[in-house]
N, C-alpha and C positions, 0 to 999 in steps of 0.2 A: 415580263415576267421571267423570261429565260436569259435576260441580260446579265452578264457577270455571274452566272450560275454554273454548277458542275452537273452534267447529266451522263448518266451511265445506261448503255443499252446492251443488254444480253442477247446472245445471238446476233451481235451487230454486223457480222460480215454477210448476212443474208441480204435478200432483194429489198425487205422492208429497211433494214438498217442502213444500207447504202443511200436510198432515197430519203430517210431520215437525217443522216448526217449531212447530205448535200444540201437539204433545205435549211438545217440549223445554221450552216456556215454562211449561206447565201443571205439569209433573212434576219439572223439573230447574232448576237455577241456574246455567246457563252464563254466562260472562263475555261472550262475543260469539256472535252467530249471524249468519253471513255468508251471504248469497244471491248466488250467482254466476250469472248468466244474460244472454242478449242481448236480451231483450224489456223495453224501458223502460216500456212502459205496463203490463205485468203487474206489474213491480216497484213501479209507482206504486200499483196496486191493493192489492198485499201491504203496503205502507207504511200505507194506510188500515186494513186489517184487522189487522195486527199493530203496534200503536203501543206498542213496548217499548224501553226504553233499551239492550237488548242488541243489538237489530237493527242489522245493516249491510247495504248494498246495493252490489254491484259490477256495473256493466254490462260485460259481456265474454264472448267466445266460448271455448270448449274448444280451438278451432283456434289460439288465440293464447298460446303458451306464456309469453311475457313478461308478459302480463296476468295470467295464472294464478299465475305466481310471485309478482308483486306482492300478489295477493290472498291468498295463503297465508302471508303473513309472520306469524309468531307464532301460527299454527294448530296445534292439537292433533290434532283429527280431521277427515277429510274423507270425505263421502259423494258418491261420483260417480254422479249421476242423469241427467245431460245425455246425450241421445241423439236422433237422428232414428228414429222407430220405425214409422212408416207402411209396411207391406209394399209396396203398390203404388207409392208414391212412390219408395222406395228402388229398385225394378226399373227405373223410368223414369230415375232420377237416381242412378246407382250411385256415381259418383266423390264426389257431395256426402255421401252416406252413408258412404263410406270416410273422408273428411275428418274428419267428426264422430266417429263411433263408433270408428275405429281410430287415427287420428293424434290425436284429441282424447284418447283413453286414453293414448297414449304422452306427451302432454304434461302431463296430470295427475299421472303417475308421476314424471316429471322434475321438476316444480315442487315435488312433495311432498318429494322426497329433497333438493332444493336448500334447503328451508326445515326439513329435519329434522322434518316432521310426524310424530307418534307412529304413528297408525294410519289406514289408508285401506280403505274398503269401496265396491267398485263393485258397482252393480246390473246384474243380467243378466236373462235370459228364458229360458223352456223352448224358445223358438225357436233358440237357441244350441247345443241337443243335436241331433247329426245334422242340421245345417241344410239346408233345402231351398230357402230364398229368400235373397236378398242381405243383407237386414236380420239374419236369423239368423247368417249367415256372419260379417259384421261383428261381431256380438256375440260369437261364438266366439273371433274374433281377439283382441277386447277382453279376453275372460277370460283367454286365453293370455298375453297382454300383462301383466295385472295379476299372475297367478300368477308369472310370469318376473321381474316388477319386484323380487321379493325377491332376485334375484341380483345386482341393481345396487347395493344399498345399502351393501355393504361393512362397515365397523364402525358404521355409522349405525343408529338406532333405528328407522327407519320400516319398518312392516310393511304388507303389501297382502293383501286377501283379496276374495272375490266372493260375493255373494248371489244366487241364481237361483231365481225363482219364476214362478207362471203368471199368467193374467188377473186384473186387478184389479177387483173389484166396483164399477161405476160410474164407472172411470176414462174420461177422454177418449178416444175411438176404440174403446172396447169395444162388445159387442154390445148390452148392456142400454141405455145411453142412445141407441143407434141405432134399437132397436126402439121405444123410448118416444117418439122424436121422430116415427117413423112413424105410431103410433097417435094422437099429438095432431094430426097432420096428417090424420086420418081415413082412415087406410090400411085396406083391407077385408081384406087378407091380409098375412102376414109372410113374407119371403124366408129360406129356409132352404138353406144351401150343400149340406148332406148330411144326412139324418135320423140317420146313424149318428154324426156327428161329436161328440167329447168335448172339454173343456178342463178344465186345473186352475183352481180359483178361490181367491182369496184377498181378503180385505178390505183397505183401506188401513190402517186400525188394525193389523191383524194384520203386514202388511208392515213397517210402521214398527217394532213391537215385535220383530219378528225381527231387523231390521237392528241395533237397539240392543243386543240380546242378544248378537249375533255380535260386536260390538265386545269384549264382555267374554270372549267364548269365543276368539277367534281367537289362533292362533300365527303365522300368515302362510303364505299359499299354498293355503289350504283354499277350496273352493268348496261354501257351505252351501245346502242344499236343504231346505225345511220339508216336513213331512208335512201336506198340505192335501187337501180333498176335490176330486172331479171332478164336472162337470155335463154332461148332455147338452144340445145347443143347442135340441133339440125341447122339453126340459123348461122351458128358460128362456123359450121363447115361450109355452108354456102357464101358466107362472106369472104371466107379464106380461098375457096376454090370452087366458084360457080359452075354448075353443071357435072361436078365430079361425082361419080357413082359413090353410094355409101353402103357400107356391110354391117348389118345389125349383128353385134357380138354378144349382147346381153349384159346385164347389170353385174358389176364385180361384187365379190362377197363384201358386205358391210355398206354397201352405197345405197343411197336412196333415190327414188324418182325425182323428189323434190326435196329442197332444204327449208329448214325453219330456223328463224332467228329469235322469235318470240313464241313460245309455245302456248297453246290455249290454256293450258293448266296454271299458266303464270299470269293469266289476263288480269286478275285482281291486283297484281303488282306493277302493271305496266302503265307508264305515262306517256302521252304523246306530245312531242314538242314539234315546232314547225319543220325541223329538218332531221329529226332523229327520235327514237324512243329511249325511254330510261326503264329498266327493269329494277325496281327497288328491292332492297335485301329483304329476305322474308323473317330474319331475326332482327331484333333491336339491340343496338349497342350505343348509340348517341341518342340520349333521350330528347335533345333540343333539335333534332335535325328534321326539317320539312322538306322532303324530297320533291315536293311539287313546284320547287322553284330552285335554280341553281346558283352557283356563286357569281354568274354574270348578272343575275336579275330576271333571266328567262324563265317563264312560267309553262309547266306542262298540265295536261288534263288527263283523268283516266280514260282508259280505252273501255269499249263496251265489254260485258261479260262474254268469255268465249272467243275474244279475238285472238287470232293468230296471224303472225307475219310470215308468209309461206312464199316461197319463189314460185310456186304454180299458180297462186291466187294473187300475186303482186299486181296492183293497178299500173305499175309502170314496166313495160318490156321494151328493150331495144330493138330497133329495126335492123334489118341487114345493113342498110347504109350507115347507121350509127355504129355498128359493130365494126364495119370497115375503117371508120374514121378512128375508133379507139385502137384498132389493131396497128393502124400505120403510126 
């Protein structure tokens, strides 16, 4: 599917972008891989790491629709990974978060339609489901914008879908590198927000593979949610530093005790597949689309009324030994 194609990733200098580029170069033969981001130094570093003839680098911001439209000329597939993601920073700088996460999403859609891009997948987060913080609220807006983007294509071929998943093991800003940094600095205790707190966890490689698979599956308008394990924050601390004392510091503003990826209020729209869930669009734009099967022929079944995919009630939890293996 990706052989001899042109693929652009916004926010491509981030953790996901690097893993995505690495996998594409190793396992596929794209004609062009375009990294679109606003950080020239990170792009310079990536040029040293990925010295391949397919690589292209565009300095630009998703807030700039004209620059996006220029970067997407001749592009077949787009992964929209650019976002402002820090919860506290978003609370203190709300309009900056809105400009990037909401207006940026709209700009990506307009640029993709203008260039007749074939398929676009936007990366979302569990914080977009029943959001409590501004970051989650902007990502919910982004999800809705991308789903509704299918309304705008008319007779064009562009299709938009969303991938929603939880915390990424080892990504910048996650608790694992934070705990590691504290331990390296000689911390005698680790801060725990709440001993009951749980989160969904996925590795970078799993996240990339899920996105690539959903390019094959997507019909347009779906929110794809992987079946992934949960972990308790106290177990993560124990896996990293067995026996180290913990200090309860309380939940930060906008944080949840548990995260949700498929809210109960959406249960009427949720289909369960063997390895993932699909949240169907609540609005109709393609009259002939049956979301109970995907483009690979796999079929899903409706979940029970009131079903919720919650990190606290998830049937699969990582053990401390499994967490240690993941961290390594």
